[in-house]
VEXBAVO-655860 format. One record per residue: residue in three letters; z, y, x of N, C-alpha, C, O in turn. Coordinates in steps of 0.1 Angstrom, whole numbers, plus 5000, padded with zeros to 4 digits. Each point is the difference from the previous one (the first is absolute). Example, Ala and Ser with C-alpha at 12.3 -4.5 7.8 and 13.67 -1.06 7.14 Angstrom:
REM VEXBAVO-655860
ALA507849435132500050124991500050125009500750005010;SER498650114986500050115009500850114992500150115005;
REM end
This chain:
REM VEXBAVO-655860
MET500149875007499950134994500050125010500550005011;ILE498750104983500350125008500550094997499950044988;LYS501150045024500950084995499950155006499950025012;LEU500350054980499450185002500950005012499550015011;ASP501749984988500750045010499649935017500150055011;ASP499449824984499549925015498650105004500050065011;ILE499249944981499050105004499850115007499350025009;ARG501750064984500650165005500349975012499450085008;ALA501549814999500650005012498949985009499850065010;ARG499649844987498750005005499150085006499449995010;VAL500650104981498850115005500750105005499450095007;ALA501849924991500850155002499650065015500049955011;GLY499650164986499750075015498950005002499750075010;HIS499149844983498749995002499150124996500050054989;ALA499249985023499250174995498949934990499750094991;LEU499749785007498849974990500949964985499249984991;VAL501850025006500749964989500750154996500850055007;ARG498950024982500650114994501149964993501150055002;SER498849844988501049984989500049824995499349915004;THR501650094989499949864993500550014986500950094998;ASP498949854993500649984990499349874988498849975000;VAL502049994993499849874991498350054994499750125000;ALA499649784995498750024991500249994992500949924998;ARG498550164991500149934986499349884998500349944990;ARG498950025019499149864998500849885007499549895002;GLY501750165001500949905010499850015015498950045004;GLY501949935002499749995016500450165005500250094992;VAL499749925020500250125007499050135004499449995010;ARG500650104984498750105005500650095013500950095000;LEU498249875010500250105011499150145003499049985007;GLU501350114990499250145004499750025013501050025007;THR497849974998499450015012499650125007499650094993;ALA500649925018499450135005498450005002499550105005;PHE499849814993498849984997499450084989500750024990;LEU497850065011499850074993498549964992499249945006;TYR500550104983498849944991499350145005500650115002;PRO498049894999499150135002500750154994500150115005;ASP500249854983500450124992501950055001500750064992;GLY499649895018501650025003500949924998501049985008;SER498749934978501049954996500649895007499349955009;SER501850004989500449885008499549894999499149984992;VAL501249935015499349844997501549934998500849975009;ASP499450004981501349904997499349825000498949944997;VAL502150035008499949855000501149944993501050074997;PHE498949775000501149944993500349865006499149925000;LEU501850055004500949895002500149924992501050024995;ARG498549884999500049884994500249854999499349935007;ASP501750004986500549895000499649934990500950004991;ASP497949955006499149954988500649864998500049944990;LYS500550025023500649844997501449995008500049965012;PRO500950074984501450025010500249885005500749985010;LEU498649894981500649895004499249935015500449945010;PHE498650114986499149985016500150085011499549965010;GLY501150154989500250095009498550105005499750045012;SER499649984977498850045001499850185000499350074992;LEU501549965018499850194999498649995002499249925004;LYS500650244990499150055003499650184998500850054993;LEU498550025011500050125001498350034993499049955005;THR501250124986498950074988499550104998501050074996;ASP498050025003499850124994500250004988500250114996;LEU499749784995500349974988498450104992499950064989;GLY499449915020498450054995499850185000499150074994;GLN501949985013500350155001498550045008499150074994;THR500749895018499050045003498450014996499350105002;THR500449774989499250004992499950094983499250034991;SER502049985010500150094985499650165008499250074995;TRP501349965014499950155009497950035000499350094996;LEU500549765011498650075001499150024989499250094999;LEU501149794990499550044987500450144993499350054991;ASP502050005012500250124998499150125005499950114994;VAL499349865017499650105005497949964998499050065005;GLN501149834986498749944996499149925012498849985000;VAL502349975011499449895011500049894994501249974998;LYS497949934998499949864997500349905014499049985006;PRO501749984998499749935013499349895003499749985011;TRP500049954977499049894998498750064997499149924998;LEU500550225003498650054994499149915008499349924994;SER500750095020498949925009500949955010501250015003;LYS497649915003500349915015500950105008501249985004;LYS498150114998500650135011501750005000500849995009;ARG499550034976501550075000500649825000500749985009;GLN499049944984500649865002500149985015501149955005;ARG498050085004500349945014500750095008500449975011;PHE499750164982501350105004501349964998501050015007;VAL498949954980501649944996500249835007501149975004;GLU498349984996499949905006500749995015501049945004;ASP498150135004500450055018501550074996500949975007;ALA499250124984501550075000501049884997501050015007;LEU498949914986500849914996500449885009501149945001;ARG497550035008500249905008500550065017500149935010;LEU500050164989500550055014501350025001500649985010;HIS500450064973501249975000500449884992501050014992;GLY498549905010500549864993500450024984500749914995;VAL499050174999500150044987498749934988498850005003;HIS501649954987499449944988500250074988500950064995;GLN497549925000499850104986500249884991499249905001;ILE501850084988500149924991499650084986501050084997;GLY497949924994499850074989499750175009499050025007;GLY501850054990499650115000501350075010500050125002;ALA500949805004501250025008499549965012498949945002;LEU501950125007500049985018501549955000501050054995;GLU498949825011501249935003499949935012499149935003;LEU502450085005500349955012501249894999501150045000;PRO498649804999501449965002500550045016499550035011;ILE502049954985500850005011501049875001500249934991;ALA500450065021500449825001501650064999500849914997;SER499650195004501350044998500550145003499350075007;LEU501849994988500250144999500050015019499950125003;ASP500249825004499850055013498750045001499950095008;ALA499349874986498250075001499650114990498950034997;LEU502550064996499750044990499150155007498950044995;ILE501850045018499650105004498749985004499350094996;ASP500149845011498849985006499149974985498950054999;GLY501449884991499149964987500250114994499249994991;VAL501450125008499850134996499150105006499450084994;VAL500649905022498950085005498849955000499050074998;ARG500749795002498949954996499550044987499050084999;LEU501549894994499650014984499750184998499250074994;GLY501649965014499850184996499050025003499250044992;GLN500349935022498850035009499049984992499250094997;ALA500549754998498849964989499850084988498950034996;CYS502550034997499650074989499350125004499050014994;VAL501350115019499750095000498349975007499250105000;ARG500449805006498649965004499449964989498950065000;VAL501249854988499750014991499550134988498950024995;ALA502350045006499850124994498950105005499450094994;ASP500549875021498950095004498950024994499350105002;LEU500349774990498950004992499450114991499049984993;THR501850135008499550104991499150085005499150084995;TYR501149905019499050115010498649935000499150045007;THR500849854985498549974999499450014983499249934993;ARG501650185003499950034988498650085000499950075011;ARG499349944982498750125000500150054988500749974991;SER498250155010500050074987498449985005499550035011;ALA499849914974498949924999499150164998498949995003;MET501350104994499450135002499750095011499450104999;GLN501349845012499750095014499349875007499449904996;THR500950155017499349865010500549875000499349905004;GLY502050094991500449854998499249934989500449894999;PHE498550164992499449914998499249905007499849894995;SER499750145019499449945007501049875005499649885003;GLU501850174998500949905007500249904987500349885001;GLU499650174988500049914987498949895001500249884996;LEU498650185010498749915000500049905015499349905002;GLU501750165008500249905009500649905000499749905006;GLU501450134984500749894997499149914994499949895005;PHE499350124984499649934993499049905009499849884998;LEU499650195011499249915010500449905008499549905004;SER501950184998500949895009500549874992500349895006;ASP499750134979500849924992498849904999500249884999;ALA498750165000498449914999499549935012499149924999;ASP501550115011499849965010498850025004499449905005;LEU500150234996498650035001500450085013501050085002;PRO498049875010500050065015499650114996499350014990;PHE501250145018499650094997500450135013501249995005;ASP498150104999500650115006500350104993499350014990;ALA501750095012500250114992499650115016500049995012;ASN499550114975499650145006499149975012500150055011;ALA498949854985499150045009498850084998499650044989;GLU499649985022498950115002498749905003499849905007;LEU499250204983498749945004498950105001500150124997;VAL498649805008499350125003499250034988499749914993;GLY499750225004500050024987498550075006499449995010;ARG500150104978499150115002499650075014501050055006;ARG498149954998500250105011500649985009500250105006;GLY500349775000500849935007501550025000500849955008;VAL499750164979501150034999501049904997499749914992;PRO501850075014500649924995500950034986500650104996;VAL499349804999501150014983500949895002499949895006;LYS501150174988501249914998500249984988499750084991;VAL500949795008499749904987501449934999500549955010;ASP500050044981501249994991500449825010500849985009;PHE498349944986499749855003499049945005498850034997;LEU501449885010498449935006500449884999500849955008;VAL498650004979500849854996498949905006498850034998;ARG501449885006499149845003500049914991500749905001;GLY498550114989499849894993499149895005499450015011;THR500449884982499449885010498849994997499649884998;THR499350214999498750005003499950155008499450015011;ARG501150104982499950155006501250065001501049954994;PRO499050135011501150135004500150124988499050074998;SER502349944995499350134990501050085004501249975002;VAL498250174997500650125003500950074986499550024989;VAL501850025015500650054985500550125006500450015011;LEU499650104975500550095000500850044985499649984988;ALA501550065014501249994991499850164995499850105007;LEU500449894976499750134994501350014990500149934989;ALA500850155016501150014986500750155004500250065010;SER500149984976500650144999500650004987499749934990;GLY501450195011500850014987499550154992500850044992;GLN498250015011499550114991498550025000499449995011;SER499850044978499050024999499150085013499049965006;SER501650144996499250125012500049875012499149965007;GLN502249984994500249955017498749874994499050005008;ALA501049934984499449884999498450045004499349935007;HIS500350234986498650015003500150005013499349915005;VAL501350175004499750035014500249845006499149965007;ALA501949974990500049865008498449924998499549945008;ALA500150084978498849925001499250045004499149935004;ASN500650244998498750055010500449945014499149955006;GLU502250065000500349945012499249815002499149985008;VAL501449944985499549885000498550004999499349945007;PHE500150154979498749995001499250105017498850015002;ARG501950045002499350045015500149895009499249985009;ARG501949954990499749915010499449895001499849935010;TRP499950044973498649924999499150035002499149945006;TYR500750184990498750045005499650035016498950005006;ASP502150024996499949995020499949865003499249995009;LEU501449884986499549905004498749934992499549895004;ASN500150184988498449934997499150035004499250084996;VAL500749835017498949995006499549875004500849914998;PRO497850065007499549875000501049935008500549904994;GLU500050135021500649895009501349974994500749925005;ARG499650144982501449974999499949904988499550034989;HIS501149845015499649894987501549964994499949904993;GLU501150135007501349994995499950014984499450104994;HIS501349804999500250044986501050144999501050035007;ARG498450034985500750164998500749974985499549964990;VAL501750065012501549974988501050095000500950005009;THR499250094981500750094999501149964985499649974988;VAL501650035017501149964993500850104994500850065006;PHE499149954980500750154996501449934992500249894998;ASP500750225000500949994991499950024987499950114994;ASP500149795000499750024985501350044987499850024988;ARG501649975020501250034992499750124996500550014988;VAL499050095016499950164993498650024999499249975009;ASP500250094976499350044999499450145003500150084992;VAL499449945020499950115007498850025007499850115005;TYR499049784995498850015005498850074991499849964988;ARG499450145017498750044989498949885004499549965010;GLU500250024977499049915001498650005010499349915004;GLU500650204998498750075005500249965018499149985008;ASP502450014994500549985017499849874999499249945008;LEU501649974982499549835002498749974997499849885003;GLU499250184993498749955001499250005011499249915003;ARG501150215003499750045016500449925008499249975010;ILE502249984989500749895009499249934999499149985009;ARG501049944976498749874997498849995007499749895005;ASP499750224995498850025006500049925015499349905002;LEU501550155007499949965014501649885003500449985011;SER500149974978500949895005500249924985499550044989;THR501249825012500649944990501550085000500750045009;LEU499249974973501550124997500949874994499549934992;VAL501950065013500849874994501550104998500450095006;ALA499949874985501249994997501349965005500449924993;LEU500350115015501349935006500449894988500149885001;SER500050184990500749884989499149904998500649904999;ASP498750105001498749895003500049935017499250005009;ARG502249934988500049955013499349845002499549955010;ASP500650024981499049855002498650015003499649925008;SER499550194986498950064998499950035018499349945008;LEU501550164993500550065015499949915012499150015008;ARG501849894992499749915006499149895007499949965011;ASP499450024977498749915000499050085006499249965009;LEU500850144986498650135009500149995014499249955009;LEU502350114993500350015017499849855008499549995011;ALA501049924981499949865010498449935000499649925007;ALA499950144984498349945002499550005010498949965001;
REM end
C-alpha cells in the first residue's frame, strides 16, 4: 500500500518534485518541475493497481495526450509524429498504454529515477506542439511533405530545376515515381486576395518550367478546405499542370506513384 508520508520523505529536498498529495483517482500525485510548452507543470502519479503483486507504476494518466489535443495536435496523425513519440518513449524506457504514458518501477527505491524519466518523456512528447502547422501559410507544404513521407514516396524538397532561358526554378517537391518523376507545387491561402497572388506565383513557375527539355509530370496540390480561389486562376494552372486537392489523398498518391 502506498503511503503519502513515505513518498514525501523519499522526495523531500528533491528539486524536481515540487509537491505531493493524494490523487482523486487513487495513488499519489507528484507535481514535478518539468513544464509543458505553455508553462504548466507536468504531474505524474504513483499507482499500485495490484497491491498483492507489488506492481508499482508511474503514469501521467493521459494528461500529456490531453494537453496535445487541447492545442489541436493529434499524435497519431502521421507516421512522422508516431516515430517522434516512439523515439521519445524508447529513450526513457516509457510505455504508452492507450493515451497514458506509463513507467513500471521495481520499488520505491527507484521512485526518483522514475519521476525524472517519465517527466522527461512527457516533455518530449508534448514538444509535438512545435509540429503544429497553419495550413494557410507555408505550413501547408509541411503537411504535404508528411503526406509524401507517409505514402512512402521518395522525394526531394525545395529542389531547383532549370527552366525557360536557363533560369533555375525552385519547386516544393520533386517526387520520383515508378515510371517518371513529378514536380509538385503547393497552393494554399486563407484569403481571396492572397490566394490570387499565390496562384499567380504557381502559374509563373509552371510557365517557366513549360519547356520541351523538361519531361516531368507537373502537379499542383491545393488546399481545398477553404473556398478562396478564383476559378480563372485554377483554370490557368490546369492548363499547365494536373490540379489535385490534398483531401483527395488516394488519387494524389496514385498519381505521384505512377
